[in-house]
C-alpha positions in Angstrom: -10.8 -2.2 15.2 -10.3 -5.0 17.7 -11.0 -8.6 16.7 -11.5 -9.9 20.3 -13.7 -6.9 21.4 -16.6 -8.1 23.6 -17.7 -4.5 24.3 -18.8 -3.5 20.8 -21.0 -4.7 18.0 -19.7 -4.1 14.5 -22.0 -3.7 11.5 -20.3 -3.9 8.1 -22.1 -2.6 5.0 -21.6 -1.1 1.5 -20.5 2.5 1.9 -22.9 3.9 -0.8 -25.9 2.1 0.8 -27.8 2.7 4.0 -26.8 0.6 7.0 -28.9 -1.7 9.2 -30.7 -3.4 6.3 -31.6 -7.1 6.2 -32.4 -8.9 3.0 -34.8 -11.2 4.9 -36.9 -8.2 6.2 -38.1 -7.8 2.6 -40.8 -9.7 0.8 -39.3 -12.8 -0.9 -39.8 -11.5 -4.5 -38.1 -8.2 -3.7 -35.2 -9.9 -2.0 -34.7 -12.2 -5.0 -34.6 -9.2 -7.4 -32.0 -7.4 -5.3 -29.8 -10.5 -5.1 -30.1 -11.2 -8.8 -29.0 -7.6 -9.5 -26.1 -7.9 -7.1 -25.0 -11.2 -8.7 -24.9 -9.5 -12.1 -22.6 -6.9 -10.5 -20.4 -9.4 -8.7 -21.2 -13.1 -8.8 -18.8 -13.7 -5.8 -21.2 -11.8 -3.5 -24.3 -14.0 -4.0 -24.9 -17.7 -3.4 -25.4 -19.4 -6.9 -28.9 -20.7 -6.2 -30.7 -17.5 -5.0 -34.1 -19.1 -4.3 -32.6 -21.8 -2.3 -30.4 -19.4 -0.4 -33.3 -17.1 0.4 -35.5 -19.9 1.6 -32.6 -21.0 3.9 -32.0 -17.4 5.1 -35.7 -16.8 6.0 -35.9 -20.2 7.7 -32.7 -19.5 9.7 -34.0 -16.1 10.8 -37.2 -17.7 12.1 -35.2 -20.5 13.8 -32.9 -18.0 15.5 -35.8 -15.8 16.6 -37.8 -18.8 18.0 -34.7 -20.0 19.8 -34.1 -16.6 21.2 -37.6 -16.3 22.5 -37.3 -19.7 24.1 -34.3 -18.5 26.2 -36.1 -15.3 27.3 -35.2 -12.9 24.4 -37.6 -10.1 23.5 -37.3 -9.6 19.7 -39.2 -6.7 18.1 -38.3 -7.2 14.5 -39.2 -10.4 12.5 -35.8 -10.4 10.8 -32.6 -9.3 12.6 -29.9 -6.8 11.5 -26.6 -8.7 11.5 -23.5 -7.6 13.5 -20.4 -9.3 14.8 -19.2 -9.1 18.4 -15.7 -7.7 17.8 -14.2 -6.8 14.4 -13.8 -9.4 11.7 -11.4 -9.3 8.7 -13.5 -11.7 6.7 -16.8 -9.8 6.9 -15.0 -6.6 5.9 -14.4 -8.3 2.5 -18.0 -9.0 1.7 -18.6 -5.6 0.1 -16.8 -3.7 -2.7 -16.5 -0.5 -0.6 -16.9 -1.6 3.0 -17.6 0.7 5.9 -18.4 -0.2 9.5 -20.4 1.1 12.4 -19.2 0.3 15.9 -21.8 0.4 18.7 -21.0 0.0 22.4 -22.8 -2.9 24.0 -24.0 -0.6 26.9 -26.1 1.4 24.4 -28.1 -1.6 23.3 -31.0 -3.3 25.0 -29.5 -6.7 25.3 -32.9 -8.3 25.7 -33.2 -7.7 21.9 -29.8 -9.1 20.8 -29.1 -12.8 20.3 -25.7 -14.4 19.5 -24.3 -17.5 17.8 -20.8 -18.8 18.1 -20.2 -18.5 14.4 -22.2 -17.6 11.3 -25.8 -18.7 11.7 -25.9 -20.6 8.4 -22.9 -22.7 9.6 -24.0 -23.1 13.3 -27.5 -24.4 12.2 -26.2 -26.6 9.4 -26.2 -30.2 10.7 -23.7 -31.3 8.0 -21.0 -29.2 9.7 -21.6 -30.3 13.3 -18.5 -31.5 15.1 -19.9 -32.1 18.5 -19.2 -28.9 20.4 -21.9 -27.4 22.6 -22.5 -24.3 20.5 -23.9 -26.0 17.4 -27.5 -25.2 16.8 -27.7 -22.8 19.7 -28.6 -19.2 20.3 -27.2 -17.3 23.3 -27.8 -14.1 25.3 -24.8 -11.8 25.8 -23.7 -13.0 29.2 -24.0 -16.6 28.0 -21.9 -15.8 24.9 -19.2 -14.3 27.1 -19.0 -17.7 29.0 -18.7 -19.5 25.7 -15.9 -17.2 24.6 -14.1 -17.7 28.0 -14.3 -21.5 27.4 -13.4 -21.7 23.7 -11.9 -18.3 22.8 -12.9 -16.5 19.7 -13.4 -18.4 16.5 -10.5 -18.2 14.0 -10.6 -15.0 11.9 -9.9 -16.7 8.7 -8.1 -14.9 5.8 -10.4 -14.7 2.8 -11.9 -12.1 0.4 -15.6 -12.6 -0.2 -15.9 -9.9 -2.9 -13.0 -11.3 -4.9 -14.1 -15.0 -4.4 -10.8 -15.8 -2.7 -11.9 -18.4 -0.1 -9.8 -20.8 2.1 -8.7 -23.8 0.1 -8.2 -26.4 2.8 -11.9 -26.8 3.5 -15.3 -25.2 2.7 -15.8 -21.7 4.2 -18.8 -23.0 6.2 -16.4 -25.2 8.2 -14.9 -22.0 9.6 -17.0 -20.5 12.4 -15.5 -17.1 11.4 -16.8 -14.8 14.1 -19.3 -14.3 16.9 -22.5 -13.3 15.1 -24.9 -10.9 16.8 -28.6 -10.5 15.7 -30.2 -7.2 16.7 -33.9 -7.6 16.8 -34.9 -3.9 17.5 -34.3 -0.7 15.6 -34.1 1.4 18.7 -30.4 2.1 18.8 -30.0 2.6 15.0 -31.2 6.2 14.9 -28.1 7.3 16.8 -25.8 5.8 14.2 -27.1 6.6 10.8 -24.2 8.4 8.9 
């Protein structure tokens, strides 16, 4: 796994669950039940206020989708499946038994993939803005490569989400953490189901 890998998308997920799922693709009530059950299993894996988090998540997906369409993107799904561009140590700690699927960029219709320079919930949170051009923006692949050339990769911060071991010097949202990719089509997934 290469952290600064611009040629592959990485999808992390729980080994005993199917890949390519998105909580915001579900009806709100169903998503709430799933997160409530997950919190009972491990409170570190779920934001404390589930309703608030889900409202924010659904709103962010709509915001990213609308912004992607505005720059010429062609999303098929209403909610994306989340990936990172390049491997990420932090994401690999979000699950109890993590596994990853690595998909070459050339196998994906890039007209259906948007990117943010960091976690969407951080990038679209005005409380975290520090003035750089990537805040509140969605990019196409070629545009993201230019942002990476200009700023490098975000810091791959050491933390463990499943164990609740987060950076102590500032809130986790202040770290951009990774290049997030949002895949808005199921087309490539059939080739990668385990």
